[in-house]
C-alpha positions, 0 to 999 in steps of 0.5 A: 544531528547525527544519522542514528539520532535522527533515526531515533527521533523519527522512530519515536515520532512514529511510535507516538503517532501510533500510540496516540491513535490506538489510545483514541480507539481504545476509548471509542470501543464498546469492547463487548460489542467488538468481541461479538462482531469478531465472533461473526467471522467464519473460517470460510470468510478467511479463505475467501478474503485470502483468495482476494488477497493472493489474487491482488498480490499476483496482479501486483507482482505482474505489474512489478515484473512488467516495469522491471522488464522495461529495465532489462530485468527478465525474471519469472513471475514467481520470483517477483511474487516471492520477493513481494511476500518476503517484503511483507514479512520484513515490513511486520518488524519495520517502522515503514515499508522501506525495509521491505522495498530494500529487500525487493531491490536487493533480491531482484537486483542480485537475481538479475546479475547486479542490476540494482539501479534498475531494480530500485527504479522498478520497485519505487515506480511500482509503488508510485504508480500504485499510489497514483492509481488509488488517488485516481480511483478515490477522486473518481468515486468521490465525485461520481457518487456525489459523496464529496458534496455531502461529507465535508471530511471526504471533500477535504481529503479529496482536495488533498489527494487532487493536489498531491496527484497533480503536483507529483504527476506534473513533477515526474512528467514534465519537470527535469527533476534530475537536472535540479537534483544534480545541483545537490546530489552526486552523479551516482544518486542522480542516475538512480532518480533518472532511472525512476523518472524515465517511467513517467515519460513513457505513455505506454508504460504509464497506461499499462501500469495504471490498468494493472494497478486498477485491477489490483485495487479492484481485487485487493482493496474493493473486493477483499474489504467489501467481502469482510464488511458483508461477512460481519453483517455491515449494511453498506451501499456500494457507492458509499464504500467506493467513495472512501475505501481507496482514500483509506488505502492512501491514508494507510500508506502514509509513512507517519506511524509504525507500519501504519498501526493506528492510522489504518484503524483510525481511517476505517473507523472515521471514514466508514463511520460517516455512513453509520458503520459502528466503530466495532465493525469498522475496527474488526475489518481493519484488524482482521485484514491486518492479521490475515495478511500478517499470518500469511506472510509468516506461513509463506516465509519458509517457502521464500527462504527455501527458494532464496537458498536454492537460488544461491546454491 
């Protein structure tokens, strides 16, 4: 099967998954109740959510800057913040986050004088470390709140997260992956993987990247989402919320649909529904967060383009 044919098949499968979840949601909704729930949103709610969102983006940019500096890419924090927003805009039109990450790699690599290999490593490990942090938080709160013992679905998902976390961490930390890949890939491709894997061998880098990732999750996942639920009138205990919200962020990041459309909404409805949150309310939060983030990516785009243009002059 040719390259473009494989891409077409992959896109078709992702589109089918998105449509399947959206079809399921369509028949779950009480549309009148859904519109009434959306009407509860006030302008100041959007502003507060946006404050959490921008704060989380700034923290995430800081983590990426820290990782890049270890690869001798020394750029201002604003540069990383700018490329993050450029990537979020691109991802609005791409079937996965790969397009946005490619933009981030190209932008930082070019700005650093052609250090594309190092830029790729810092960008990818920024994503990997963020995923690991979310996995740790999902497991911690699932166990500490006892929800994992009460809800079978939460228990099953936590087992999957635990297996994924342990497997990937051991693979990155203790297995000579580069040597194994060297049997199948070119030396140039292996060198890219070696740059990425070097992060997992350094305890100091791992610790600091995890701490920053925890802060990002606190602001961008916990605070932002809990505020929206509160704003729309949800009566949801903090322990119940913590038990599933990080799990939802992991599910939403899975590259199995078009820009996680349908999958994210399904996760909100299904997991928060375990605690009695109405379908309409959970879906409202998922959609409001999606559209606020998309809106900001469009509004900030002119500043990103202007900054990139000035940089290349």
